[in-house]
N, C-alpha and C positions, 0 to 999 in steps of 0.2 A: 815594383810598386807595392807599397804596404798600406797606403791610405787612399781615401777617395779625393779626387780633384775638388777644389773648393772655391774657385773664382766666381763669386756671386754674380757679377755683371753678365758674364757670358752664359751662365747656366740656366737662367730663369725661363728661357724659351725652348730649351732642349726637350724634344719629345721621345728620343730614343738614345739610350746610353748602353754601351757595351764595354764591360770591364771583365775580361777573361784572361786566364793564364797568369794570374798575379799571386803574390804572397799575402794578400789580404786575408786575415783570419777572423775578423769580427766586423759585424755591421752594427754600429752603435746608434744611439738615439739621434745624433746630429749628422751622421754620415751622408744622408741624402736630402737634407733639408733645403738645399739650394736648387733642387730640381723639381719644382712644383708642377711642371707641365709634362712630365714623363708619362708616356703611354706604354712603352716597351722598355723593360729593364733586363739586361743580360748580366748576371753575376755568376755564370757557370764556369767551371774549370778553375776555381780558385782554391784557397785553403780554408774557406769559411767554416768555422766550428760553432760560432755563436751568433745569434741574431737577438739583439736586445729588444725588449718591449718598446714600442714606439719608433722602431727603426724606419718604418714606412709611413709614419704618421702624417706627413704632408703630401703624400703621393696620391691625391684624391682622384686623379685621372688615369692611373695605371690600369692597363687592361691585360698585359701579358708580363709574367715574371718568371725568369729562368734562374733557379737556384740549384740546378743539377750539377753533378760531379764536384761536390765539395765534401766537407767532413762534418756536416751538421748532424748532431746526435739527438736533439730534442726540438720540439716546436712548442714554444710558450703560448699560453692562451691568448695573450693580447697582441701577438706579433702581427697578425694580418687584419686587425680590427678596423682600420681606416680605409682599407682597399675595397670599397663598396662597388667599384666598377670593374674589378678584376674578373676576367673571363677564363684565363688559362694560367695554371700554376704547374711548373715543372720542378719537381724535387727528387727526381730519380738519381740513383747512384750517389747516395749519401750514406750516413751511418745511423739513421734514425731507428730507434729501438722500440718506441711506443708512440701511438697516436692517442693523446689525451682527449677527454671530453671537452668539447668547445674549441678544439685546436683551430678549426676553420670557421668559427662563429663570425657572423657579419659578412660572409662572402656569398651573399644571395644571388649574385650574377654569375658565379663560377660555373663553367660548362665542362671544362677539361681539367682533370687532376691526375698527375703522374707521380706515384709514390713507389714505383717499381725499383728493384735492385737496391734495397736498403737492408736493414737488419731488424725489421719490424717483427716483434713477437706477440704484442698485444695491441688491441684497438679498443678504446673506450666505447661504451654503449652509445654515447651521444657525440662521438667524434665527428660525425658527418651531419649533425643536426643543422637545419637551416639551408642546406645545399639543395634546395628543391629544383634548381635549374640544371643541376649536374647531369651531363649526358655520357661522360666517359670517365672511368675510374680504373687506374692500373695499380694493382697491389701484388702483382706477380714478382717472383724472384726475391722473396723475403723469407723470414723464418717462422711464419705462421703455421701452427699445427692444428689449431682449432679457433673457432670464433666463439668468444665467451658468451655472446648474447645474440639471439636471432633478431634483435631490434637494431643492430648496428646499421643496417641498410634501410631501415624504416624511414619513410619520408623522401626517399630519393625517387620520386615519382616519374621523373623524366630520364632516368638512367637507361641508356640503350646498350652500353658496352661495359662489362665488368670483367677485368682480367685478374684472376685470383688463383693462387696455388696454395694448398695446404700440405704440409709435410708430416 
């Protein structure tokens, strides 16, 4: 499989979608527009390299998103902006090199964020701004040697577990 299923009639009420182990390499703006009721989305173990801005625009009910074990290199600033109910985001085992400022903006309900086993070398000072409900953050198994600013974790007032390794 190299594209997303698109039968509009059957997809409107789907609350859980699992697409794993495929050759899908890109999530574009219209890939998931026929799944407005999704609460759980599994896109792990694919070949995804790129997620276009607006790819998740109509997934207003999404609570859990698995993007682990792909080939994602960057997280655009607008990628997750409509996922205001998202509570868990799995992005471990990708090729992410940098977390930009505002990468997770508008994810105010996020409680668990897995970014371990990537290639992260730098984290923007405001990368985690607005994540005041975040309780669990994994940044281990990356290429971080230093944190450029002490303000990176400022505002994470509910954070209980931080897994971080500096090399």
